[in-house]
Biotite code that builds the C-alpha atoms (Angstrom):
import biotite.structure as struc

atoms = struc.array([
    struc.Atom([-0.020, 0.143, -0.199], chain_id="A", res_id=1, res_name="GLU", atom_name="CA", element="C"),
    struc.Atom([2.868, 2.508, 0.694], chain_id="A", res_id=2, res_name="GLU", atom_name="CA", element="C"),
    struc.Atom([4.432, 1.566, -2.446], chain_id="A", res_id=3, res_name="GLN", atom_name="CA", element="C"),
    struc.Atom([1.290, 2.333, -4.270], chain_id="A", res_id=4, res_name="LEU", atom_name="CA", element="C"),
    struc.Atom([1.001, 5.550, -2.846], chain_id="A", res_id=5, res_name="SER", atom_name="CA", element="C"),
    struc.Atom([4.394, 6.414, -3.447], chain_id="A", res_id=6, res_name="GLN", atom_name="CA", element="C"),
    struc.Atom([4.019, 5.386, -7.138], chain_id="A", res_id=7, res_name="LEU", atom_name="CA", element="C"),
    struc.Atom([0.361, 7.330, -7.107], chain_id="A", res_id=8, res_name="GLU", atom_name="CA", element="C"),
    struc.Atom([2.477, 10.778, -5.926], chain_id="A", res_id=9, res_name="GLU", atom_name="CA", element="C"),
    struc.Atom([5.334, 10.127, -8.419], chain_id="A", res_id=10, res_name="SER", atom_name="CA", element="C"),
    struc.Atom([2.928, 10.052, -11.246], chain_id="A", res_id=11, res_name="LEU", atom_name="CA", element="C"),
    struc.Atom([0.952, 13.110, -9.744], chain_id="A", res_id=12, res_name="LEU", atom_name="CA", element="C"),
    struc.Atom([4.171, 14.902, -10.231], chain_id="A", res_id=13, res_name="GLY", atom_name="CA", element="C"),
    struc.Atom([4.899, 14.243, -13.196], chain_id="A", res_id=14, res_name="THR", atom_name="CA", element="C"),
    struc.Atom([1.501, 14.844, -14.638], chain_id="A", res_id=15, res_name="ALA", atom_name="CA", element="C"),
    struc.Atom([1.889, 18.265, -13.157], chain_id="A", res_id=16, res_name="ARG", atom_name="CA", element="C"),
    struc.Atom([4.995, 19.258, -14.654], chain_id="A", res_id=17, res_name="ARG", atom_name="CA", element="C"),
    struc.Atom([3.781, 17.810, -18.149], chain_id="A", res_id=18, res_name="ARG", atom_name="CA", element="C"),
    struc.Atom([0.571, 19.958, -17.308], chain_id="A", res_id=19, res_name="ALA", atom_name="CA", element="C"),
    struc.Atom([2.687, 23.106, -16.800], chain_id="A", res_id=20, res_name="ARG", atom_name="CA", element="C"),
    struc.Atom([4.365, 22.076, -19.859], chain_id="A", res_id=21, res_name="LEU", atom_name="CA", element="C"),
    struc.Atom([1.550, 21.853, -21.989], chain_id="A", res_id=22, res_name="ALA", atom_name="CA", element="C"),
    struc.Atom([-0.025, 25.501, -21.466], chain_id="A", res_id=23, res_name="VAL", atom_name="CA", element="C"),
    struc.Atom([3.660, 26.941, -22.173], chain_id="A", res_id=24, res_name="GLU", atom_name="CA", element="C"),
    struc.Atom([3.509, 25.121, -25.555], chain_id="A", res_id=25, res_name="ARG", atom_name="CA", element="C"),
    struc.Atom([-0.280, 25.332, -26.168], chain_id="A", res_id=26, res_name="ASN", atom_name="CA", element="C"),
    struc.Atom([-0.282, 21.737, -26.720], chain_id="A", res_id=27, res_name="SER", atom_name="CA", element="C"),
    struc.Atom([-4.341, 20.767, -25.765], chain_id="A", res_id=28, res_name="ALA", atom_name="CA", element="C"),
    struc.Atom([-3.763, 17.206, -26.800], chain_id="A", res_id=29, res_name="THR", atom_name="CA", element="C"),
    struc.Atom([-1.159, 16.907, -24.062], chain_id="A", res_id=30, res_name="GLU", atom_name="CA", element="C"),
    struc.Atom([-2.610, 18.666, -21.437], chain_id="A", res_id=31, res_name="LEU", atom_name="CA", element="C"),
    struc.Atom([-6.121, 16.776, -21.953], chain_id="A", res_id=32, res_name="SER", atom_name="CA", element="C"),
    struc.Atom([-4.199, 13.362, -21.283], chain_id="A", res_id=33, res_name="ALA", atom_name="CA", element="C"),
    struc.Atom([-2.618, 15.249, -17.771], chain_id="A", res_id=34, res_name="CYS", atom_name="CA", element="C"),
    struc.Atom([-6.273, 16.266, -16.770], chain_id="A", res_id=35, res_name="SER", atom_name="CA", element="C"),
    struc.Atom([-7.507, 12.350, -17.395], chain_id="A", res_id=36, res_name="ARG", atom_name="CA", element="C"),
    struc.Atom([-4.520, 11.084, -14.968], chain_id="A", res_id=37, res_name="VAL", atom_name="CA", element="C"),
    struc.Atom([-5.809, 14.080, -12.166], chain_id="A", res_id=38, res_name="PHE", atom_name="CA", element="C"),
    struc.Atom([-9.154, 12.470, -12.405], chain_id="A", res_id=39, res_name="VAL", atom_name="CA", element="C"),
    struc.Atom([-8.214, 9.196, -12.636], chain_id="A", res_id=40, res_name="GLY", atom_name="CA", element="C"),
    struc.Atom([-6.419, 9.684, -9.337], chain_id="A", res_id=41, res_name="LEU", atom_name="CA", element="C"),
    struc.Atom([-9.275, 11.819, -7.694], chain_id="A", res_id=42, res_name="GLY", atom_name="CA", element="C"),
    struc.Atom([-7.593, 14.723, -8.032], chain_id="A", res_id=43, res_name="ARG", atom_name="CA", element="C"),
    struc.Atom([-9.795, 16.873, -10.440], chain_id="A", res_id=44, res_name="GLY", atom_name="CA", element="C"),
    struc.Atom([-9.071, 20.027, -8.352], chain_id="A", res_id=45, res_name="ASP", atom_name="CA", element="C"),
    struc.Atom([-5.441, 20.063, -10.043], chain_id="A", res_id=46, res_name="GLU", atom_name="CA", element="C"),
    struc.Atom([-6.945, 21.569, -13.138], chain_id="A", res_id=47, res_name="ALA", atom_name="CA", element="C"),
    struc.Atom([-8.004, 24.521, -11.412], chain_id="A", res_id=48, res_name="SER", atom_name="CA", element="C"),
    struc.Atom([-4.873, 24.882, -9.578], chain_id="A", res_id=49, res_name="THR", atom_name="CA", element="C"),
    struc.Atom([-2.798, 24.989, -12.580], chain_id="A", res_id=50, res_name="ILE", atom_name="CA", element="C"),
    struc.Atom([-5.014, 27.477, -14.367], chain_id="A", res_id=51, res_name="ALA", atom_name="CA", element="C"),
    struc.Atom([-4.644, 29.407, -11.607], chain_id="A", res_id=52, res_name="ASN", atom_name="CA", element="C"),
    struc.Atom([-1.415, 29.391, -10.976], chain_id="A", res_id=53, res_name="SER", atom_name="CA", element="C"),
    struc.Atom([-0.757, 30.284, -14.848], chain_id="A", res_id=54, res_name="VAL", atom_name="CA", element="C"),
    struc.Atom([-3.085, 33.413, -14.648], chain_id="A", res_id=55, res_name="LEU", atom_name="CA", element="C"),
    struc.Atom([-1.298, 34.451, -11.072], chain_id="A", res_id=56, res_name="LEU", atom_name="CA", element="C"),
    struc.Atom([1.862, 34.332, -12.773], chain_id="A", res_id=57, res_name="GLU", atom_name="CA", element="C"),
    struc.Atom([0.656, 36.285, -15.535], chain_id="A", res_id=58, res_name="LEU", atom_name="CA", element="C"),
    struc.Atom([-0.798, 38.772, -13.258], chain_id="A", res_id=59, res_name="ALA", atom_name="CA", element="C"),
    struc.Atom([2.417, 39.327, -11.084], chain_id="A", res_id=60, res_name="GLU", atom_name="CA", element="C"),
    struc.Atom([4.278, 39.763, -14.273], chain_id="A", res_id=61, res_name="ARG", atom_name="CA", element="C"),
    struc.Atom([2.216, 42.443, -15.511], chain_id="A", res_id=62, res_name="ALA", atom_name="CA", element="C"),
    struc.Atom([1.851, 44.553, -12.056], chain_id="A", res_id=63, res_name="TRP", atom_name="CA", element="C"),
    struc.Atom([4.017, 47.537, -12.216], chain_id="A", res_id=64, res_name="PRO", atom_name="CA", element="C"),
    struc.Atom([7.458, 47.323, -9.864], chain_id="A", res_id=65, res_name="SER", atom_name="CA", element="C"),
    struc.Atom([7.181, 51.012, -8.512], chain_id="A", res_id=66, res_name="GLN", atom_name="CA", element="C"),
    struc.Atom([6.971, 51.189, -4.980], chain_id="A", res_id=67, res_name="GLN", atom_name="CA", element="C"),
    struc.Atom([4.888, 54.097, -4.736], chain_id="A", res_id=68, res_name="ASP", atom_name="CA", element="C"),
    struc.Atom([1.271, 53.030, -6.659], chain_id="A", res_id=69, res_name="LEU", atom_name="CA", element="C"),
    struc.Atom([-0.035, 56.447, -5.835], chain_id="A", res_id=70, res_name="ARG", atom_name="CA", element="C"),
    struc.Atom([-1.888, 58.180, -8.162], chain_id="A", res_id=71, res_name="GLY", atom_name="CA", element="C"),
    struc.Atom([-2.038, 56.725, -11.916], chain_id="A", res_id=72, res_name="ALA", atom_name="CA", element="C"),
    struc.Atom([0.258, 54.184, -11.377], chain_id="A", res_id=73, res_name="ALA", atom_name="CA", element="C"),
    struc.Atom([-2.065, 52.209, -9.725], chain_id="A", res_id=74, res_name="ALA", atom_name="CA", element="C"),
    struc.Atom([-4.774, 52.338, -12.077], chain_id="A", res_id=75, res_name="ALA", atom_name="CA", element="C"),
    struc.Atom([-2.424, 51.626, -14.865], chain_id="A", res_id=76, res_name="SER", atom_name="CA", element="C"),
    struc.Atom([-1.175, 48.397, -13.142], chain_id="A", res_id=77, res_name="GLY", atom_name="CA", element="C"),
    struc.Atom([-4.808, 47.431, -12.847], chain_id="A", res_id=78, res_name="VAL", atom_name="CA", element="C"),
    struc.Atom([-5.430, 48.209, -16.690], chain_id="A", res_id=79, res_name="ASN", atom_name="CA", element="C"),
    struc.Atom([-2.053, 46.278, -16.905], chain_id="A", res_id=80, res_name="ALA", atom_name="CA", element="C"),
    struc.Atom([-3.496, 42.650, -15.472], chain_id="A", res_id=81, res_name="VAL", atom_name="CA", element="C"),
    struc.Atom([-6.750, 42.849, -16.702], chain_id="A", res_id=82, res_name="LEU", atom_name="CA", element="C"),
    struc.Atom([-5.796, 43.716, -20.254], chain_id="A", res_id=83, res_name="ASP", atom_name="CA", element="C"),
    struc.Atom([-3.350, 40.585, -19.827], chain_id="A", res_id=84, res_name="ALA", atom_name="CA", element="C"),
    struc.Atom([-5.826, 38.283, -18.357], chain_id="A", res_id=85, res_name="VAL", atom_name="CA", element="C"),
    struc.Atom([-8.259, 38.887, -21.005], chain_id="A", res_id=86, res_name="ALA", atom_name="CA", element="C"),
    struc.Atom([-5.794, 38.450, -23.799], chain_id="A", res_id=87, res_name="SER", atom_name="CA", element="C"),
    struc.Atom([-4.620, 35.281, -22.395], chain_id="A", res_id=88, res_name="THR", atom_name="CA", element="C"),
    struc.Atom([-7.792, 34.173, -22.020], chain_id="A", res_id=89, res_name="LEU", atom_name="CA", element="C"),
    struc.Atom([-8.516, 34.734, -25.912], chain_id="A", res_id=90, res_name="GLU", atom_name="CA", element="C"),
    struc.Atom([-5.179, 33.125, -26.931], chain_id="A", res_id=91, res_name="GLU", atom_name="CA", element="C"),
    struc.Atom([-5.170, 30.001, -24.886], chain_id="A", res_id=92, res_name="ARG", atom_name="CA", element="C"),
    struc.Atom([-8.516, 29.434, -23.888], chain_id="A", res_id=93, res_name="TRP", atom_name="CA", element="C"),
    struc.Atom([-8.395, 26.028, -26.222], chain_id="A", res_id=94, res_name="PRO", atom_name="CA", element="C"),
    struc.Atom([-5.438, 24.962, -24.278], chain_id="A", res_id=95, res_name="VAL", atom_name="CA", element="C"),
    struc.Atom([-7.011, 25.992, -20.412], chain_id="A", res_id=96, res_name="LEU", atom_name="CA", element="C"),
    struc.Atom([-10.347, 23.942, -21.868], chain_id="A", res_id=97, res_name="GLN", atom_name="CA", element="C"),
    struc.Atom([-8.371, 21.012, -22.191], chain_id="A", res_id=98, res_name="SER", atom_name="CA", element="C"),
    struc.Atom([-7.877, 21.036, -18.217], chain_id="A", res_id=99, res_name="LEU", atom_name="CA", element="C"),
    struc.Atom([-11.185, 19.892, -17.342], chain_id="A", res_id=100, res_name="GLU", atom_name="CA", element="C"),
    struc.Atom([-12.493, 16.638, -17.760], chain_id="A", res_id=101, res_name="VAL", atom_name="CA", element="C"),
    struc.Atom([-16.269, 15.569, -17.765], chain_id="A", res_id=102, res_name="SER", atom_name="CA", element="C"),
    struc.Atom([-17.471, 12.104, -17.042], chain_id="A", res_id=103, res_name="PRO", atom_name="CA", element="C"),
    struc.Atom([-18.284, 11.965, -20.853], chain_id="A", res_id=104, res_name="GLU", atom_name="CA", element="C"),
    struc.Atom([-15.033, 12.545, -21.622], chain_id="A", res_id=105, res_name="ASP", atom_name="CA", element="C"),
    struc.Atom([-13.621, 9.993, -19.530], chain_id="A", res_id=106, res_name="GLN", atom_name="CA", element="C"),
    struc.Atom([-15.632, 7.377, -21.397], chain_id="A", res_id=107, res_name="GLU", atom_name="CA", element="C"),
    struc.Atom([-14.179, 8.638, -25.121], chain_id="A", res_id=108, res_name="GLN", atom_name="CA", element="C"),
    struc.Atom([-11.062, 7.483, -26.253], chain_id="A", res_id=109, res_name="ALA", atom_name="CA", element="C"),
    struc.Atom([-7.952, 10.032, -26.204], chain_id="A", res_id=110, res_name="PRO", atom_name="CA", element="C"),
    struc.Atom([-7.411, 10.257, -29.571], chain_id="A", res_id=111, res_name="ASP", atom_name="CA", element="C"),
    struc.Atom([-6.604, 13.755, -31.175], chain_id="A", res_id=112, res_name="GLU", atom_name="CA", element="C"),
    struc.Atom([-9.606, 13.933, -33.243], chain_id="A", res_id=113, res_name="SER", atom_name="CA", element="C"),
    struc.Atom([-12.155, 13.848, -29.929], chain_id="A", res_id=114, res_name="LYS", atom_name="CA", element="C"),
    struc.Atom([-10.246, 16.349, -28.031], chain_id="A", res_id=115, res_name="SER", atom_name="CA", element="C"),
    struc.Atom([-10.231, 18.925, -30.546], chain_id="A", res_id=116, res_name="GLU", atom_name="CA", element="C"),
    struc.Atom([-13.984, 18.374, -30.831], chain_id="A", res_id=117, res_name="LYS", atom_name="CA", element="C"),
    struc.Atom([-14.035, 18.456, -27.012], chain_id="A", res_id=118, res_name="VAL", atom_name="CA", element="C"),
    struc.Atom([-12.021, 21.503, -26.704], chain_id="A", res_id=119, res_name="ALA", atom_name="CA", element="C"),
    struc.Atom([-14.294, 23.444, -28.634], chain_id="A", res_id=120, res_name="THR", atom_name="CA", element="C"),
    struc.Atom([-17.298, 22.975, -26.660], chain_id="A", res_id=121, res_name="SER", atom_name="CA", element="C"),
    struc.Atom([-18.631, 26.055, -25.419], chain_id="A", res_id=122, res_name="PRO", atom_name="CA", element="C"),
    struc.Atom([-19.399, 25.111, -22.072], chain_id="A", res_id=123, res_name="SER", atom_name="CA", element="C"),
    struc.Atom([-16.159, 22.947, -21.325], chain_id="A", res_id=124, res_name="LYS", atom_name="CA", element="C"),
    struc.Atom([-13.820, 24.522, -19.124], chain_id="A", res_id=125, res_name="GLY", atom_name="CA", element="C"),
    struc.Atom([-16.084, 26.952, -17.417], chain_id="A", res_id=126, res_name="LYS", atom_name="CA", element="C"),
    struc.Atom([-15.155, 26.365, -13.676], chain_id="A", res_id=127, res_name="GLY", atom_name="CA", element="C"),
    struc.Atom([-11.896, 26.467, -14.557], chain_id="A", res_id=128, res_name="VAL", atom_name="CA", element="C"),
    struc.Atom([-12.397, 29.641, -16.596], chain_id="A", res_id=129, res_name="LEU", atom_name="CA", element="C"),
    struc.Atom([-14.381, 31.620, -13.398], chain_id="A", res_id=130, res_name="ILE", atom_name="CA", element="C"),
    struc.Atom([-11.790, 29.732, -10.699], chain_id="A", res_id=131, res_name="SER", atom_name="CA", element="C"),
    struc.Atom([-8.908, 31.197, -12.947], chain_id="A", res_id=132, res_name="ALA", atom_name="CA", element="C"),
    struc.Atom([-10.343, 34.707, -13.468], chain_id="A", res_id=133, res_name="ILE", atom_name="CA", element="C"),
    struc.Atom([-11.207, 35.055, -9.727], chain_id="A", res_id=134, res_name="ARG", atom_name="CA", element="C"),
    struc.Atom([-7.962, 34.522, -8.819], chain_id="A", res_id=135, res_name="THR", atom_name="CA", element="C"),
    struc.Atom([-6.372, 37.124, -11.085], chain_id="A", res_id=136, res_name="ALA", atom_name="CA", element="C"),
    struc.Atom([-8.869, 39.528, -9.765], chain_id="A", res_id=137, res_name="LEU", atom_name="CA", element="C"),
    struc.Atom([-7.910, 38.686, -6.030], chain_id="A", res_id=138, res_name="GLY", atom_name="CA", element="C"),
    struc.Atom([-4.522, 39.518, -7.105], chain_id="A", res_id=139, res_name="PHE", atom_name="CA", element="C"),
    struc.Atom([-5.071, 42.785, -7.840], chain_id="A", res_id=140, res_name="VAL", atom_name="CA", element="C"),
    struc.Atom([-7.771, 43.458, -5.101], chain_id="A", res_id=141, res_name="SER", atom_name="CA", element="C"),
    struc.Atom([-5.152, 42.443, -2.627], chain_id="A", res_id=142, res_name="GLY", atom_name="CA", element="C"),
    struc.Atom([-2.701, 44.971, -4.348], chain_id="A", res_id=143, res_name="LYS", atom_name="CA", element="C"),
    struc.Atom([-5.266, 47.671, -4.041], chain_id="A", res_id=144, res_name="ILE", atom_name="CA", element="C"),
    struc.Atom([-6.425, 46.461, -0.624], chain_id="A", res_id=145, res_name="SER", atom_name="CA", element="C"),
    struc.Atom([-2.933, 47.136, 0.727], chain_id="A", res_id=146, res_name="ALA", atom_name="CA", element="C"),
    struc.Atom([-2.443, 50.473, -0.920], chain_id="A", res_id=147, res_name="MET", atom_name="CA", element="C"),
    struc.Atom([-5.582, 51.881, 0.621], chain_id="A", res_id=148, res_name="LEU", atom_name="CA", element="C"),
    struc.Atom([-6.007, 50.415, 4.191], chain_id="A", res_id=149, res_name="THR", atom_name="CA", element="C"),
    struc.Atom([-5.387, 53.825, 6.015], chain_id="A", res_id=150, res_name="ASP", atom_name="CA", element="C"),
    struc.Atom([-8.644, 54.539, 4.369], chain_id="A", res_id=151, res_name="VAL", atom_name="CA", element="C"),
    struc.Atom([-10.960, 52.502, 6.533], chain_id="A", res_id=152, res_name="ALA", atom_name="CA", element="C"),
    struc.Atom([-12.645, 54.204, 9.229], chain_id="A", res_id=153, res_name="SER", atom_name="CA", element="C"),
    struc.Atom([-13.332, 52.602, 12.779], chain_id="A", res_id=154, res_name="ASP", atom_name="CA", element="C"),
    struc.Atom([-16.798, 53.975, 12.897], chain_id="A", res_id=155, res_name="THR", atom_name="CA", element="C"),
    struc.Atom([-19.662, 54.000, 10.791], chain_id="A", res_id=156, res_name="SER", atom_name="CA", element="C"),
    struc.Atom([-18.704, 57.524, 9.716], chain_id="A", res_id=157, res_name="GLU", atom_name="CA", element="C"),
    struc.Atom([-17.156, 58.403, 6.885], chain_id="A", res_id=158, res_name="PRO", atom_name="CA", element="C"),
    struc.Atom([-13.039, 59.383, 7.916], chain_id="A", res_id=159, res_name="LYS", atom_name="CA", element="C"),
    struc.Atom([-13.182, 63.114, 7.650], chain_id="A", res_id=160, res_name="ARG", atom_name="CA", element="C"),
    struc.Atom([-9.887, 65.418, 6.694], chain_id="A", res_id=161, res_name="THR", atom_name="CA", element="C"),
    struc.Atom([-9.426, 68.926, 6.541], chain_id="A", res_id=162, res_name="GLN", atom_name="CA", element="C"),
    struc.Atom([-6.697, 68.777, 4.013], chain_id="A", res_id=163, res_name="ASP", atom_name="CA", element="C"),
    struc.Atom([-8.374, 69.818, 0.907], chain_id="A", res_id=164, res_name="ILE", atom_name="CA", element="C"),
    struc.Atom([-5.313, 68.872, -1.057], chain_id="A", res_id=165, res_name="GLU", atom_name="CA", element="C"),
    struc.Atom([-5.329, 65.362, 0.350], chain_id="A", res_id=166, res_name="THR", atom_name="CA", element="C"),
    struc.Atom([-8.974, 64.907, -0.392], chain_id="A", res_id=167, res_name="THR", atom_name="CA", element="C"),
    struc.Atom([-8.804, 65.941, -3.886], chain_id="A", res_id=168, res_name="HIS", atom_name="CA", element="C"),
    struc.Atom([-5.887, 63.567, -4.497], chain_id="A", res_id=169, res_name="LEU", atom_name="CA", element="C"),
    struc.Atom([-7.942, 60.803, -2.753], chain_id="A", res_id=170, res_name="ARG", atom_name="CA", element="C"),
    struc.Atom([-10.891, 61.481, -4.812], chain_id="A", res_id=171, res_name="ALA", atom_name="CA", element="C"),
    struc.Atom([-8.821, 61.742, -8.260], chain_id="A", res_id=172, res_name="SER", atom_name="CA", element="C"),
    struc.Atom([-7.257, 58.360, -7.449], chain_id="A", res_id=173, res_name="ARG", atom_name="CA", element="C"),
    struc.Atom([-10.427, 56.404, -6.154], chain_id="A", res_id=174, res_name="ALA", atom_name="CA", element="C"),
    struc.Atom([-12.306, 57.979, -9.900], chain_id="A", res_id=175, res_name="VAL", atom_name="CA", element="C"),
    struc.Atom([-8.768, 56.490, -11.688], chain_id="A", res_id=176, res_name="GLY", atom_name="CA", element="C"),
    struc.Atom([-8.968, 53.322, -10.028], chain_id="A", res_id=177, res_name="LEU", atom_name="CA", element="C"),
    struc.Atom([-12.568, 52.785, -10.418], chain_id="A", res_id=178, res_name="LEU", atom_name="CA", element="C"),
    struc.Atom([-12.436, 53.650, -14.167], chain_id="A", res_id=179, res_name="GLY", atom_name="CA", element="C"),
    struc.Atom([-9.712, 51.170, -14.653], chain_id="A", res_id=180, res_name="ALA", atom_name="CA", element="C"),
    struc.Atom([-11.421, 48.346, -13.017], chain_id="A", res_id=181, res_name="TYR", atom_name="CA", element="C"),
    struc.Atom([-14.752, 49.431, -15.770], chain_id="A", res_id=182, res_name="VAL", atom_name="CA", element="C"),
    struc.Atom([-12.745, 48.746, -18.409], chain_id="A", res_id=183, res_name="ASP", atom_name="CA", element="C"),
    struc.Atom([-11.325, 45.682, -17.146], chain_id="A", res_id=184, res_name="GLY", atom_name="CA", element="C"),
    struc.Atom([-14.233, 44.240, -16.593], chain_id="A", res_id=185, res_name="PHE", atom_name="CA", element="C"),
    struc.Atom([-15.264, 45.499, -19.814], chain_id="A", res_id=186, res_name="THR", atom_name="CA", element="C"),
    struc.Atom([-12.461, 43.526, -21.670], chain_id="A", res_id=187, res_name="LYS", atom_name="CA", element="C"),
    struc.Atom([-12.823, 40.323, -19.617], chain_id="A", res_id=188, res_name="LEU", atom_name="CA", element="C"),
    struc.Atom([-16.731, 40.559, -20.417], chain_id="A", res_id=189, res_name="ALA", atom_name="CA", element="C"),
    struc.Atom([-16.196, 40.704, -24.028], chain_id="A", res_id=190, res_name="ALA", atom_name="CA", element="C"),
    struc.Atom([-13.176, 38.206, -24.414], chain_id="A", res_id=191, res_name="CYS", atom_name="CA", element="C"),
    struc.Atom([-14.737, 34.945, -26.152], chain_id="A", res_id=192, res_name="LYS", atom_name="CA", element="C"),
    struc.Atom([-14.458, 32.237, -23.256], chain_id="A", res_id=193, res_name="PRO", atom_name="CA", element="C"),
    struc.Atom([-16.270, 34.755, -20.999], chain_id="A", res_id=194, res_name="VAL", atom_name="CA", element="C"),
    struc.Atom([-18.605, 35.848, -23.444], chain_id="A", res_id=195, res_name="ALA", atom_name="CA", element="C"),
    struc.Atom([-19.618, 32.139, -24.495], chain_id="A", res_id=196, res_name="ALA", atom_name="CA", element="C"),
    struc.Atom([-20.351, 31.175, -21.231], chain_id="A", res_id=197, res_name="SER", atom_name="CA", element="C"),
    struc.Atom([-23.935, 32.190, -20.268], chain_id="A", res_id=198, res_name="PRO", atom_name="CA", element="C"),
    struc.Atom([-24.045, 33.336, -16.290], chain_id="A", res_id=199, res_name="GLY", atom_name="CA", element="C"),
    struc.Atom([-20.401, 33.070, -16.218], chain_id="A", res_id=200, res_name="CYS", atom_name="CA", element="C"),
    struc.Atom([-20.039, 36.643, -15.338], chain_id="A", res_id=201, res_name="TRP", atom_name="CA", element="C"),
    struc.Atom([-22.379, 36.454, -12.619], chain_id="A", res_id=202, res_name="GLN", atom_name="CA", element="C"),
    struc.Atom([-20.564, 33.272, -11.042], chain_id="A", res_id=203, res_name="GLU", atom_name="CA", element="C"),
    struc.Atom([-17.197, 35.274, -10.998], chain_id="A", res_id=204, res_name="ILE", atom_name="CA", element="C"),
    struc.Atom([-18.444, 38.395, -9.120], chain_id="A", res_id=205, res_name="CYS", atom_name="CA", element="C"),
    struc.Atom([-20.155, 36.153, -6.668], chain_id="A", res_id=206, res_name="GLN", atom_name="CA", element="C"),
    struc.Atom([-18.669, 36.164, -3.313], chain_id="A", res_id=207, res_name="SER", atom_name="CA", element="C"),
    struc.Atom([-15.841, 33.326, -3.023], chain_id="A", res_id=208, res_name="SER", atom_name="CA", element="C"),
    struc.Atom([-15.258, 34.029, 0.684], chain_id="A", res_id=209, res_name="GLY", atom_name="CA", element="C"),
    struc.Atom([-11.254, 33.829, -0.193], chain_id="A", res_id=210, res_name="THR", atom_name="CA", element="C"),
    struc.Atom([-10.891, 37.159, -2.407], chain_id="A", res_id=211, res_name="SER", atom_name="CA", element="C"),
    struc.Atom([-12.892, 40.358, -3.350], chain_id="A", res_id=212, res_name="GLU", atom_name="CA", element="C"),
    struc.Atom([-13.548, 41.164, -7.152], chain_id="A", res_id=213, res_name="VAL", atom_name="CA", element="C"),
    struc.Atom([-13.609, 44.837, -6.456], chain_id="A", res_id=214, res_name="LEU", atom_name="CA", element="C"),
    struc.Atom([-12.159, 45.521, -3.111], chain_id="A", res_id=215, res_name="PRO", atom_name="CA", element="C"),
    struc.Atom([-14.040, 47.383, -0.521], chain_id="A", res_id=216, res_name="TRP", atom_name="CA", element="C"),
    struc.Atom([-11.482, 49.481, 0.692], chain_id="A", res_id=217, res_name="GLU", atom_name="CA", element="C"),
    struc.Atom([-11.901, 50.952, -2.927], chain_id="A", res_id=218, res_name="LEU", atom_name="CA", element="C"),
    struc.Atom([-15.731, 51.213, -2.824], chain_id="A", res_id=219, res_name="LEU", atom_name="CA", element="C"),
    struc.Atom([-15.268, 52.821, 0.844], chain_id="A", res_id=220, res_name="SER", atom_name="CA", element="C"),
    struc.Atom([-12.761, 55.286, -0.793], chain_id="A", res_id=221, res_name="GLU", atom_name="CA", element="C"),
    struc.Atom([-15.000, 56.181, -3.621], chain_id="A", res_id=222, res_name="VAL", atom_name="CA", element="C"),
    struc.Atom([-17.904, 56.674, -1.031], chain_id="A", res_id=223, res_name="VAL", atom_name="CA", element="C"),
    struc.Atom([-15.857, 58.784, 1.420], chain_id="A", res_id=224, res_name="GLN", atom_name="CA", element="C"),
    struc.Atom([-13.778, 61.002, -1.034], chain_id="A", res_id=225, res_name="TYR", atom_name="CA", element="C"),
    struc.Atom([-15.945, 61.349, -4.318], chain_id="A", res_id=226, res_name="VAL", atom_name="CA", element="C"),
    struc.Atom([-19.583, 61.063, -3.042], chain_id="A", res_id=227, res_name="ILE", atom_name="CA", element="C"),
    struc.Atom([-19.570, 61.919, 0.587], chain_id="A", res_id=228, res_name="TRP", atom_name="CA", element="C"),
    struc.Atom([-16.912, 64.874, 0.751], chain_id="A", res_id=229, res_name="HIS", atom_name="CA", element="C"),
    struc.Atom([-18.641, 66.256, -2.797], chain_id="A", res_id=230, res_name="GLY", atom_name="CA", element="C"),
    struc.Atom([-22.110, 66.044, -0.925], chain_id="A", res_id=231, res_name="MET", atom_name="CA", element="C"),
    struc.Atom([-20.898, 67.570, 2.209], chain_id="A", res_id=232, res_name="ARG", atom_name="CA", element="C"),
    struc.Atom([-19.037, 70.879, 0.152], chain_id="A", res_id=233, res_name="ASP", atom_name="CA", element="C"),
    struc.Atom([-22.445, 71.239, -1.687], chain_id="A", res_id=234, res_name="ASP", atom_name="CA", element="C"),
    struc.Atom([-24.513, 71.384, 1.429], chain_id="A", res_id=235, res_name="ALA", atom_name="CA", element="C"),
    struc.Atom([-21.656, 73.567, 3.045], chain_id="A", res_id=236, res_name="THR", atom_name="CA", element="C"),
    struc.Atom([-22.207, 75.999, -0.044], chain_id="A", res_id=237, res_name="SER", atom_name="CA", element="C"),
    struc.Atom([-25.771, 76.638, 0.691], chain_id="A", res_id=238, res_name="LEU", atom_name="CA", element="C"),
    struc.Atom([-25.415, 77.423, 4.646], chain_id="A", res_id=239, res_name="VAL", atom_name="CA", element="C"),
    struc.Atom([-25.985, 81.199, 4.912], chain_id="A", res_id=240, res_name="PRO", atom_name="CA", element="C"),
    struc.Atom([-23.208, 83.118, 6.450], chain_id="A", res_id=241, res_name="PRO", atom_name="CA", element="C"),
    struc.Atom([-23.868, 83.853, 10.434], chain_id="A", res_id=242, res_name="VAL", atom_name="CA", element="C"),
    struc.Atom([-23.020, 87.186, 11.388], chain_id="A", res_id=243, res_name="HIS", atom_name="CA", element="C"),
    struc.Atom([-22.414, 87.702, 15.566], chain_id="A", res_id=244, res_name="GLY", atom_name="CA", element="C"),
    struc.Atom([-25.159, 91.126, 15.222], chain_id="A", res_id=245, res_name="GLN", atom_name="CA", element="C"),
    struc.Atom([-27.990, 89.029, 13.766], chain_id="A", res_id=246, res_name="LEU", atom_name="CA", element="C"),
    struc.Atom([-30.757, 88.177, 16.543], chain_id="A", res_id=247, res_name="ARG", atom_name="CA", element="C"),
    struc.Atom([-32.955, 85.381, 16.214], chain_id="A", res_id=248, res_name="PRO", atom_name="CA", element="C"),
    struc.Atom([-36.510, 86.250, 15.004], chain_id="A", res_id=249, res_name="SER", atom_name="CA", element="C"),
])
């Protein structure tokens, strides 16, 4: 039994290495064979793990290396990552689809013609797609959240600041980041794998319990420095001046 366990671990390790190489080589047939090994060993979750690691490495390479990401650099980072993810999904989707093996696939002979036929099925790979995109978005959200950790308030009241320049800088940064997310989400929703999978985007945006698609800290920043401060300034401008000589009527 111990020898059998060691043999399974060795086979699993070999399948992992070959699967990663197959993704790099853009070989759907070889990757499909590795996926069958994963399912046969009862490790079907390895498919999503590999897809997640590929998208995560891509996001890390696309993220800017600057230490100071205040202002436009942070928005550029969001744009760069989401654009790279959308482009990669377009280019390598047939390969990533091969990571997901259904029970029907298990019954089919693993010849090349059938592998190609399965790879073109619109619904195939939906689980891998959702998990991979969530991983990339979680990476970006983590970076943005770390940058905006000083924004959150301990009370239910928006965090106030008397520094007008700081308020304008934060508002400008929040608008830029939100705009970058909107552009990135538009590209992801328009890429062929997502567009061809009905309900996919809704599932991506659902809370996974481990990462956020859109960081809460950014939403807090928008509310505090774009909406709330703007409303307060408008309300203040409507208040009539009060002089000491005036008496209540």
